[in-house]
VEXMAR-969913 format. One record per residue (C-alpha): residue number from 0; residue in three letters; x, y, z. Coordinates in steps of 0.02 Angstrom, whole numbers, always signed. Each point is the difference from the previous one (the first is absolute). Example, Ala and Ser with C-alpha at 12.3 -4.5 7.8 and 13.67 -1.06 7.14 Angstrom:
2
{num:0	residuo:ALA	xx:+615	yy:-225	zz:+390}
{num:1	residuo:SER	xx:+69	yy:+172	zz:-33}
***
This chain:
117
{num:0	residuo:UNK	xx:+1966	yy:+3459	zz:+3448}
{num:1	residuo:UNK	xx:+179	yy:+16	zz:-65}
{num:2	residuo:UNK	xx:+56	yy:-166	zz:+73}
{num:3	residuo:UNK	xx:-142	yy:-86	zz:-93}
{num:4	residuo:UNK	xx:+59	yy:+80	zz:-163}
{num:5	residuo:UNK	xx:+176	yy:-66	zz:+32}
{num:6	residuo:UNK	xx:-72	yy:-175	zz:+29}
{num:7	residuo:UNK	xx:-99	yy:+10	zz:-163}
{num:8	residuo:UNK	xx:+155	yy:+52	zz:-94}
{num:9	residuo:UNK	xx:+99	yy:-145	zz:+71}
{num:10	residuo:UNK	xx:-139	yy:-125	zz:-34}
{num:11	residuo:UNK	xx:-17	yy:+56	zz:-181}
{num:12	residuo:UNK	xx:+188	yy:-13	zz:-21}
{num:13	residuo:UNK	xx:+1	yy:-175	zz:+76}
{num:14	residuo:UNK	xx:-140	yy:-60	zz:-113}
{num:15	residuo:UNK	xx:+44	yy:+84	zz:-165}
{num:16	residuo:UNK	xx:+184	yy:+44	zz:+9}
{num:17	residuo:UNK	xx:+55	yy:+166	zz:-73}
{num:18	residuo:UNK	xx:-130	yy:+135	zz:+28}
{num:19	residuo:UNK	xx:-31	yy:+132	zz:-135}
{num:20	residuo:UNK	xx:+45	yy:+180	zz:+47}
{num:21	residuo:UNK	xx:-181	yy:+52	zz:-24}
{num:22	residuo:UNK	xx:-50	yy:-113	zz:+144}
{num:23	residuo:UNK	xx:+133	yy:+78	zz:+112}
{num:24	residuo:UNK	xx:-65	yy:+172	zz:-50}
{num:25	residuo:UNK	xx:-177	yy:-52	zz:+43}
{num:26	residuo:UNK	xx:+56	yy:-61	zz:+172}
{num:27	residuo:UNK	xx:+97	yy:+161	zz:+28}
{num:28	residuo:UNK	xx:-157	yy:+103	zz:-36}
{num:29	residuo:UNK	xx:-96	yy:-107	zz:+126}
{num:30	residuo:UNK	xx:+141	yy:+29	zz:+127}
{num:31	residuo:UNK	xx:-11	yy:+188	zz:-26}
{num:32	residuo:UNK	xx:-188	yy:-7	zz:+30}
{num:33	residuo:UNK	xx:+31	yy:-96	zz:+162}
{num:34	residuo:UNK	xx:+131	yy:+127	zz:+55}
{num:35	residuo:UNK	xx:-126	yy:+142	zz:-28}
{num:36	residuo:UNK	xx:-144	yy:-89	zz:+87}
{num:37	residuo:UNK	xx:+30	yy:+82	zz:+172}
{num:38	residuo:UNK	xx:-25	yy:+171	zz:-82}
{num:39	residuo:UNK	xx:-178	yy:-43	zz:-50}
{num:40	residuo:UNK	xx:+27	yy:+13	zz:-187}
{num:41	residuo:UNK	xx:-158	yy:-48	zz:-93}
{num:42	residuo:UNK	xx:+88	yy:-35	zz:-165}
{num:43	residuo:UNK	xx:+178	yy:-18	zz:-66}
{num:44	residuo:UNK	xx:+38	yy:-28	zz:-184}
{num:45	residuo:UNK	xx:+154	yy:-12	zz:-108}
{num:46	residuo:UNK	xx:-15	yy:+100	zz:-161}
{num:47	residuo:UNK	xx:+146	yy:+10	zz:-121}
{num:48	residuo:UNK	xx:+139	yy:+89	zz:+97}
{num:49	residuo:UNK	xx:-101	yy:+46	zz:+153}
{num:50	residuo:UNK	xx:-88	yy:-74	zz:+148}
{num:51	residuo:UNK	xx:-162	yy:+87	zz:+51}
{num:52	residuo:UNK	xx:-63	yy:-14	zz:+179}
{num:53	residuo:UNK	xx:-176	yy:+60	zz:+39}
{num:54	residuo:UNK	xx:-87	yy:+34	zz:+165}
{num:55	residuo:UNK	xx:-182	yy:+29	zz:+40}
{num:56	residuo:UNK	xx:-32	yy:+187	zz:+7}
{num:57	residuo:UNK	xx:-50	yy:-8	zz:+183}
{num:58	residuo:UNK	xx:+145	yy:-107	zz:+60}
{num:59	residuo:UNK	xx:+53	yy:+19	zz:+181}
{num:60	residuo:UNK	xx:+155	yy:-110	zz:-10}
{num:61	residuo:UNK	xx:+110	yy:+133	zz:-79}
{num:62	residuo:UNK	xx:+67	yy:+158	zz:+74}
{num:63	residuo:UNK	xx:+1	yy:+119	zz:-149}
{num:64	residuo:UNK	xx:+142	yy:+107	zz:+69}
{num:65	residuo:UNK	xx:+112	yy:-153	zz:+23}
{num:66	residuo:UNK	xx:-45	yy:-64	zz:-174}
{num:67	residuo:UNK	xx:+42	yy:+167	zz:-81}
{num:68	residuo:UNK	xx:+163	yy:+8	zz:+99}
{num:69	residuo:UNK	xx:+48	yy:-174	zz:-61}
{num:70	residuo:UNK	xx:-43	yy:+47	zz:-179}
{num:71	residuo:UNK	xx:+109	yy:+156	zz:+12}
{num:72	residuo:UNK	xx:+147	yy:-110	zz:+51}
{num:73	residuo:UNK	xx:-33	yy:-114	zz:-149}
{num:74	residuo:UNK	xx:-62	yy:+128	zz:-127}
{num:75	residuo:UNK	xx:+104	yy:-76	zz:-140}
{num:76	residuo:UNK	xx:-97	yy:-164	zz:+20}
{num:77	residuo:UNK	xx:-167	yy:+45	zz:+80}
{num:78	residuo:UNK	xx:-139	yy:+126	zz:-22}
{num:79	residuo:UNK	xx:-183	yy:+22	zz:+42}
{num:80	residuo:UNK	xx:-122	yy:-5	zz:-143}
{num:81	residuo:UNK	xx:-185	yy:+45	zz:+1}
{num:82	residuo:UNK	xx:-132	yy:-101	zz:+90}
{num:83	residuo:UNK	xx:+101	yy:-60	zz:+150}
{num:84	residuo:UNK	xx:+138	yy:-89	zz:-94}
{num:85	residuo:UNK	xx:+187	yy:-19	zz:+20}
{num:86	residuo:UNK	xx:+108	yy:-32	zz:-151}
{num:87	residuo:UNK	xx:+165	yy:-91	zz:+25}
{num:88	residuo:UNK	xx:+104	yy:+15	zz:-158}
{num:89	residuo:UNK	xx:+130	yy:-114	zz:-77}
{num:90	residuo:UNK	xx:+144	yy:+65	zz:-104}
{num:91	residuo:UNK	xx:-39	yy:-21	zz:-184}
{num:92	residuo:UNK	xx:+163	yy:-94	zz:-28}
{num:93	residuo:UNK	xx:-27	yy:-129	zz:+138}
{num:94	residuo:UNK	xx:-60	yy:-175	zz:-28}
{num:95	residuo:UNK	xx:-168	yy:-39	zz:+79}
{num:96	residuo:UNK	xx:+72	yy:-125	zz:+124}
{num:97	residuo:UNK	xx:+131	yy:+124	zz:+65}
{num:98	residuo:UNK	xx:-129	yy:+139	zz:+3}
{num:99	residuo:UNK	xx:-124	yy:-105	zz:+99}
{num:100	residuo:UNK	xx:+134	yy:-39	zz:+129}
{num:101	residuo:UNK	xx:+31	yy:+187	zz:+18}
{num:102	residuo:UNK	xx:-188	yy:+32	zz:+16}
{num:103	residuo:UNK	xx:-7	yy:-135	zz:+135}
{num:104	residuo:UNK	xx:+141	yy:+85	zz:+95}
{num:105	residuo:UNK	xx:-86	yy:+170	zz:-18}
{num:106	residuo:UNK	xx:-163	yy:-77	zz:+60}
{num:107	residuo:UNK	xx:+86	yy:-77	zz:+152}
{num:108	residuo:UNK	xx:+75	yy:+169	zz:+43}
{num:109	residuo:UNK	xx:-168	yy:+88	zz:-22}
{num:110	residuo:UNK	xx:-92	yy:-128	zz:+106}
{num:111	residuo:UNK	xx:+134	yy:+3	zz:+135}
{num:112	residuo:UNK	xx:+3	yy:+190	zz:+2}
{num:113	residuo:UNK	xx:-189	yy:+23	zz:+8}
{num:114	residuo:UNK	xx:-36	yy:-140	zz:+125}
{num:115	residuo:UNK	xx:+137	yy:+48	zz:+124}
{num:116	residuo:UNK	xx:-73	yy:+172	zz:+31}
***
């Protein structure tokens, strides 16, 4: 869970001192995957300037109407792509660490929106 990731981060910092940015990015990707877990995502990957979330084709955890409504509200950052996938995009001029924080915030909003209804 997310608390466990925070503990790992603190333990690594305590043992080794300054942590490379790549390690923080890795932990942020794991956090995003944890945030999306209640939505039943089968896969979530970071690829260049985008984060791809995939669901099984027969998922029952998502309300398609609510998902499409959420995407419409975030159409500059999110879109559906073929084979049951959601693409969350980063701005091309953003650093990866800032972009991943924005993806985490988007993922929290998506999860909150789709699990409240």
